[in-house]
C-alpha positions as CSV (number, residue, x, y, z in Angstrom):
1,M,-12.7,-0.7,9.2
2,Q,-14.8,0.7,6.4
3,R,-15.8,3.8,8.2
4,K,-12.4,4.5,9.4
5,I,-11.0,4.6,5.9
6,F,-14.0,6.6,4.5
7,V,-13.2,9.2,7.3
8,L,-9.5,9.3,6.3
9,I,-10.4,9.8,2.6
10,L,-12.8,12.5,3.7
11,V,-10.3,14.3,6.0
12,V,-7.1,14.3,3.4
13,I,-9.4,15.1,0.6
14,T,-11.1,18.2,2.3
15,I,-7.4,19.7,2.9
16,F,-7.5,20.6,-1.0
17,C,-11.1,21.7,-1.7
18,Y,-10.2,25.3,-2.3
19,S,-9.1,27.3,-4.9
20,C,-6.6,25.1,-6.8
21,Q,-4.7,27.0,-9.4
22,T,-1.2,26.5,-9.8
23,T,2.1,27.2,-11.8
24,S,5.0,25.1,-12.6
25,P,8.6,26.1,-10.9
26,R,8.8,30.0,-12.0
27,A,6.4,29.6,-14.9
28,N,2.8,30.1,-14.3
29,F,0.1,27.7,-15.6
30,T,-3.4,27.3,-14.8
31,E,-4.1,23.6,-16.0
32,G,-2.3,20.5,-14.8
33,V,-1.9,17.5,-12.2
34,I,-0.6,16.9,-8.9
35,E,-0.4,13.7,-7.4
36,Y,0.5,13.3,-3.6
37,N,2.1,9.9,-2.0
38,I,0.1,9.0,1.2
39,T,2.3,6.9,3.5
40,Y,1.2,6.0,7.1
41,N,3.4,5.8,10.7
42,D,3.4,2.0,11.5
43,S,5.2,3.0,15.1
44,V,1.6,2.4,16.9
45,N,-0.3,-0.3,17.1
46,L,-3.0,0.0,14.4
47,K,-6.2,-2.0,14.2
48,Y,-6.2,-2.2,10.4
49,N,-3.7,-3.0,7.7
50,T,-2.4,0.0,6.3
51,N,-2.1,-1.8,3.2
52,L,-5.6,-1.7,2.6
53,L,-5.6,2.4,3.2
54,P,-5.4,4.9,0.3
55,S,-2.1,5.6,-1.1
56,L,-2.4,8.1,-3.7
57,M,-4.3,11.3,-3.8
58,T,-4.4,12.8,-7.0
59,I,-5.9,16.9,-7.9
60,K,-6.6,18.0,-11.4
61,F,-7.1,21.8,-11.9
62,R,-8.0,23.9,-14.7
63,E,-9.3,27.6,-14.6
64,G,-10.5,27.9,-11.2
65,Q,-11.9,24.6,-11.1
66,S,-10.2,21.8,-9.3
67,L,-11.2,18.0,-8.7
68,N,-9.4,16.0,-5.6
69,R,-10.0,12.3,-5.7
70,I,-8.7,9.6,-3.5
71,E,-9.9,5.6,-3.2
72,G,-9.6,3.0,-1.0
73,F,-10.2,-1.0,-1.1
74,S,-9.1,-1.0,-4.4
75,G,-11.3,1.3,-5.8
76,A,-14.3,-0.1,-4.0
77,I,-14.8,3.4,-1.5
78,A,-13.8,6.6,-3.3
79,L,-14.3,10.3,-2.7
80,T,-14.2,12.8,-5.2
81,Y,-14.4,16.5,-4.3
82,I,-15.2,19.0,-7.2
83,S,-14.6,23.0,-6.3
84,S,-15.2,25.9,-8.8
85,T,-14.5,29.4,-7.9
86,E,-16.5,30.4,-10.8
87,T,-19.7,29.1,-9.7
88,K,-18.9,29.2,-6.2
89,S,-19.8,25.8,-5.2
90,N,-18.3,22.6,-4.2
91,I,-19.5,19.2,-5.1
92,V,-18.7,16.0,-2.8
93,L,-18.9,12.9,-4.8
94,V,-19.2,9.3,-2.4
95,K,-18.9,6.3,-4.1
96,I,-19.4,3.0,-1.4
97,F,-19.0,0.2,-3.6
98,N,-22.5,0.3,-5.8
99,K,-23.8,3.4,-4.2
100,K,-23.2,6.5,-5.7
101,L,-24.2,10.1,-4.1
102,F,-23.2,13.7,-4.3
103,Y,-24.1,16.8,-2.6
104,K,-23.6,20.3,-3.9
105,E,-23.3,23.3,-1.8
106,P,-21.9,26.9,-1.8
107,Q,-18.4,27.8,-1.0
108,K,-18.7,29.7,2.4
109,Q,-15.6,32.0,3.5
110,G,-14.1,31.5,6.7
111,Q,-16.2,28.2,7.2
112,E,-14.0,25.3,8.3
113,H,-15.7,22.2,7.1
114,L,-17.1,19.9,9.9
115,L,-14.9,16.9,8.7
116,F,-12.4,18.7,10.2
117,S,-13.7,18.0,13.9
118,Q,-12.1,14.3,13.1
119,M,-8.6,16.1,13.5
120,P,-6.9,17.4,16.4
121,Q,-5.9,21.3,16.3
122,I,-2.5,22.4,15.1
123,N,0.0,24.9,16.3
124,I,1.8,26.1,13.4
125,E,5.3,28.3,13.7
126,K,6.5,29.7,10.3
127,Q,10.3,29.8,9.4
128,A,11.8,32.5,7.2
129,Q,14.6,30.9,5.2
130,E,14.1,29.6,1.9
131,F,15.7,26.3,0.5
132,E,15.3,24.2,-2.7
133,F,13.0,20.9,-2.5
134,N,12.1,18.7,-5.3
135,G,13.0,22.0,-7.8
136,Y,10.9,24.7,-5.9
137,T,11.8,27.0,-3.8
138,C,10.2,26.5,-0.5
139,R,9.8,27.6,3.0
140,K,9.4,25.2,6.4
141,A,7.1,25.6,9.2
142,I,7.2,23.4,12.2
143,A,4.0,21.9,13.4
144,H,2.2,20.0,16.1
145,F,-0.9,18.4,17.2
146,Q,-2.2,19.9,20.3
147,D,-2.9,16.4,21.6
148,S,0.4,15.2,21.3
149,L,2.8,18.4,22.0
150,N,6.1,16.7,22.3
151,T,5.4,15.4,18.6
152,S,6.3,17.7,15.9
153,F,6.5,17.6,12.2
154,E,7.7,19.7,9.4
155,I,5.6,21.4,6.4
156,I,7.3,22.1,3.7
157,Y,5.5,24.7,1.2
158,T,5.9,26.6,-2.0
159,N,4.7,30.2,-3.4
160,D,6.3,29.3,-6.9
161,L,3.2,27.7,-8.0
162,G,0.8,30.9,-7.7
163,I,-1.5,29.2,-5.7
164,V,-4.7,31.3,-4.5
165,A,-5.6,30.4,-1.2
166,P,-5.1,26.8,-1.3
167,N,-5.5,25.6,2.3
168,A,-8.4,27.9,3.0
169,N,-10.9,26.9,5.2
170,T,-8.8,24.1,6.8
171,P,-6.6,23.8,9.9
172,F,-3.5,24.9,7.7
173,A,-5.2,28.2,6.9
174,D,-1.9,29.9,8.3
175,I,0.4,28.2,5.3
176,E,-0.3,30.6,2.1
177,G,1.5,28.2,-0.4
178,L,0.8,24.8,-1.9
179,M,2.0,22.3,0.7
180,L,4.3,19.9,-0.8
181,K,5.0,17.7,2.4
182,F,3.0,17.6,5.6
183,K,1.3,15.4,8.1
184,I,-2.4,14.9,8.9
185,K,-3.9,12.8,12.0
186,V,-7.2,10.7,12.3
187,G,-7.4,8.8,15.3
188,K,-4.3,6.9,15.8
189,Y,-3.5,7.4,12.0
190,L,-0.5,9.8,11.1
191,M,-0.5,10.2,7.6
192,T,2.5,12.0,5.6
193,L,1.3,13.6,2.3
194,D,4.3,14.2,-0.1
195,A,3.8,15.8,-3.5
196,A,5.4,13.1,-5.9
197,N,4.6,14.9,-9.4
198,I,3.2,18.4,-10.3
199,S,2.8,18.5,-14.2
200,K,1.6,21.1,-16.5
201,E,-1.3,18.9,-18.8
202,K,-4.4,19.4,-20.5
203,V,-7.3,18.7,-18.8
204,K,-10.9,17.9,-20.0
205,L,-13.6,19.9,-18.9
206,N,-15.8,16.8,-18.2
207,E,-13.8,16.0,-15.4
208,F,-15.5,18.6,-13.6
209,V,-19.3,17.2,-14.5
210,I,-21.2,15.3,-12.1
211,P,-21.5,11.6,-13.9
212,A,-25.2,10.7,-14.5
213,E,-25.1,7.7,-12.5
214,Y,-24.9,9.9,-9.2
215,E,-27.6,10.1,-7.1
216,E,-28.0,13.8,-5.3
217,V,-28.7,13.8,-1.8
218,N,-28.8,16.4,1.2
219,K,-26.0,16.9,3.5
220,E,-27.6,14.8,6.3
221,T,-27.7,12.0,3.8
222,I,-24.2,12.6,3.2
223,Y,-23.4,12.1,7.1
224,N,-25.6,9.6,7.7
225,V,-23.9,7.3,5.2
226,L,-20.8,7.8,7.3
227,E,-22.3,7.1,10.4
228,L,-23.9,3.9,9.0
229,M,-20.3,2.6,8.2
230,Q,-19.4,2.3,12.2
């Protein structure tokens, strides 16, 4: 169960790992916080109680830097992804109970994150019409996972926020705006992410600094930690 939850955390958070600079409706700003509610499809027979799974993802951004954080098991398992367009680097912070590790890598254009191998490929058909959603001018796309062609879902996204390539290096790369509502799938878990709050506020620079108690490791170690949780 721990490994499944950790995989879910990784896939959700890497959806938003690149270039998060945003604006309020029709008024640009480059510093603030976005919160997404996470809900789970309970129409299938799941092995684990979804009450144990992450229910909130928080993104903080400031002038080309972004921090995405999501937690499970009441904070006992957590993953933080720090991305910087200035240093062109990404940092993965992994917390598993008392173990705290980090891995730093350069950003590589066009390279999809290995963790997306956990999610089936997506077919996306964008629609031209505009509509209002949560106070934003939005567009819609209809998508379906290639492993379940009879099941489609909506992607609602907006260009009001001035995002720079928010979905680069993800299966949602065809969507040019910030996704306000969409789904992802890992195994039997079908999750809906819904932007509950987008606010302009000050973000401290130390949010994007690696805490001293985290130990630096290589990529193989990060993946080995995931394997050990099977």
